[in-house]
Every structure is written in structure tokens, then in C-alpha cells.
C-alpha positions as CSV (number, residue, x, y, z in Angstrom):
1,M,-17.6,-74.6,30.9
2,G,-14.1,-76.1,31.3
3,M,-13.3,-79.6,32.5
4,T,-13.0,-78.4,36.2
5,G,-16.6,-77.0,35.9
6,R,-17.9,-80.2,34.4
7,R,-16.2,-82.4,36.9
8,W,-17.8,-80.1,39.7
9,C,-21.1,-80.5,38.0
10,G,-20.8,-84.2,37.8
11,A,-19.7,-84.5,41.4
12,A,-22.6,-82.4,42.6
13,L,-25.0,-84.5,40.6
14,L,-23.7,-87.6,42.0
15,S,-24.0,-86.2,45.5
16,L,-27.6,-85.2,44.8
17,V,-28.3,-88.7,43.4
18,A,-26.7,-90.3,46.5
19,A,-28.6,-88.0,48.9
20,T,-31.9,-88.5,47.3
21,G,-31.9,-92.3,46.8
22,A,-30.6,-92.6,43.2
23,C,-33.2,-90.3,41.6
24,T,-36.2,-92.0,43.0
25,H,-38.4,-89.6,44.8
26,G,-41.4,-90.4,46.9
27,E,-43.4,-87.5,48.5
28,A,-41.1,-87.5,51.6
29,D,-38.0,-87.2,49.3
30,A,-39.6,-84.5,47.2
31,A,-40.5,-82.6,50.5
32,A,-36.9,-82.8,51.6
33,L,-35.5,-81.7,48.2
34,T,-37.8,-78.7,48.1
35,N,-37.4,-77.8,51.9
36,G,-40.9,-78.7,52.9
37,G,-42.9,-78.7,49.7
38,D,-46.1,-80.7,49.9
39,A,-46.5,-82.9,46.8
40,A,-50.2,-83.7,47.3
41,R,-50.9,-79.9,47.5
42,G,-48.7,-79.4,44.4
43,K,-50.8,-81.9,42.5
44,E,-53.9,-79.9,43.3
45,L,-52.2,-76.7,42.4
46,I,-51.2,-78.1,39.1
47,R,-54.8,-79.0,38.4
48,A,-56.0,-75.5,39.6
49,Y,-53.5,-73.6,37.4
50,G,-54.5,-75.7,34.4
51,C,-51.1,-77.1,33.7
52,G,-52.7,-80.1,32.1
53,S,-54.0,-77.9,29.3
54,C,-50.5,-77.8,27.9
55,H,-48.6,-80.8,29.4
56,T,-49.1,-84.5,29.9
57,I,-48.7,-85.0,33.7
58,P,-48.7,-88.5,35.1
59,R,-51.3,-89.3,37.8
60,L,-53.3,-86.2,36.9
61,A,-56.7,-87.1,35.2
62,G,-57.2,-85.3,31.9
63,A,-53.6,-83.9,31.8
64,V,-52.7,-85.4,28.4
65,S,-51.9,-82.3,26.2
66,T,-49.0,-82.1,23.9
67,V,-48.6,-78.4,23.6
68,G,-45.7,-78.5,26.1
69,P,-43.4,-81.3,27.0
70,N,-44.6,-84.4,28.8
71,L,-43.6,-84.1,32.4
72,Q,-43.2,-87.9,32.9
73,G,-39.6,-88.3,34.3
74,I,-39.0,-84.5,34.9
75,A,-37.4,-85.4,38.3
76,T,-34.5,-87.3,36.5
77,R,-34.0,-84.9,33.6
78,A,-30.7,-83.0,33.5
79,Y,-32.3,-79.6,32.4
80,I,-35.5,-77.7,32.9
81,A,-36.8,-76.4,29.5
82,G,-33.4,-77.0,28.1
83,V,-32.0,-73.9,29.8
84,L,-31.7,-74.4,33.6
85,P,-29.8,-77.3,35.5
86,N,-32.6,-79.4,37.1
87,N,-32.3,-78.7,40.8
88,P,-35.1,-77.6,43.3
89,D,-34.3,-73.9,43.3
90,N,-34.2,-73.7,39.5
91,M,-37.5,-75.7,39.2
92,M,-39.2,-73.2,41.6
93,R,-37.7,-70.1,39.7
94,W,-39.0,-71.6,36.4
95,I,-42.5,-72.3,37.8
96,I,-42.7,-68.7,39.2
97,D,-41.6,-66.9,36.0
98,P,-40.8,-69.0,32.9
99,P,-40.4,-66.0,30.5
100,G,-38.2,-64.2,32.9
101,I,-35.7,-67.0,32.4
102,D,-36.2,-67.7,28.8
103,D,-38.0,-65.0,26.8
104,K,-38.6,-67.4,24.0
105,T,-40.6,-69.8,26.0
106,A,-44.2,-70.5,25.2
107,M,-45.0,-71.2,28.8
108,P,-46.7,-68.3,30.4
109,N,-46.1,-66.5,33.7
110,L,-49.1,-67.7,35.7
111,H,-48.1,-65.7,38.7
112,V,-47.4,-68.6,40.9
113,G,-46.3,-67.5,44.4
114,A,-43.1,-69.1,46.1
115,A,-45.0,-71.3,48.5
116,E,-47.1,-72.7,45.7
117,A,-44.1,-73.1,43.4
118,R,-42.4,-75.1,46.2
119,D,-45.4,-77.5,46.5
120,I,-45.7,-77.8,42.7
121,A,-41.9,-78.6,42.4
122,A,-42.3,-81.3,45.2
123,Y,-45.0,-83.0,43.0
124,L,-42.9,-82.7,39.9
125,Y,-40.0,-84.3,41.8
126,T,-42.2,-87.4,42.4
127,L,-42.4,-87.9,38.5
128,Q,-39.5,-90.2,37.7
């Protein structure tokens, strides 16, 4: 990526930060970022899909595994899984089909639907 692309990305990130309250996301902010995602429902879906068997996930009882990355602060990271710029659309794409994005990932395709991915992303964007 050339300097022009980096400047554009930097400007886009600054715009996102300004629009979302300097990377602090409550449930209302997360819902706005994800176009209506329900963070409370997302937390329940995370539990139902068993995400805590691989990840440490804040505010989710028993989710203290170290197989995958700790999701504390996922809302403020620059990249998702080191391969996708961290934005709501990419987060939802990753949740829906991780191996379709990175065939070397250990994260399985759990066949999460689009509406469920939106809710899960909303919860993840509360983790700053």
C-alpha cells in the first residue's frame, strides 16, 4: 500500500474513532456500528456457540481458554486475526466463515448466520 493508501486508511480510522466516541463502545455504540446488532443477544450467542472453549472473553463466565486469542480489547485492535482491517463488516465476515478468509486459521466455520454474526459483532465491539 502506498503512502496515499496509508493516509486514506489513517483518515478513515480517525473518522471512525471520532464517530464512535474514541473507541469506547457501549451497547448503543455497538448497535450503531453494526447497523442494529444486539450486544446482549450476541453475548448469549457466543455462549451458545461455545466460543469460550477457545477464547478468553470478558464478562462471560467460564470463557477463559487460551486456544485462541483473548478477546479483551478486540474493539480497539487494528486487525481481526491479523488479516482483516477491524471494521464491523469484516468482523461479521470473519464470524460467518473464518476459513473462507484465512485457510490457515484454526478457527472453525460454525455456520453462524448473518443476523447472529451481527449480534456477536455488537458484543465484541463492547470489549475495549
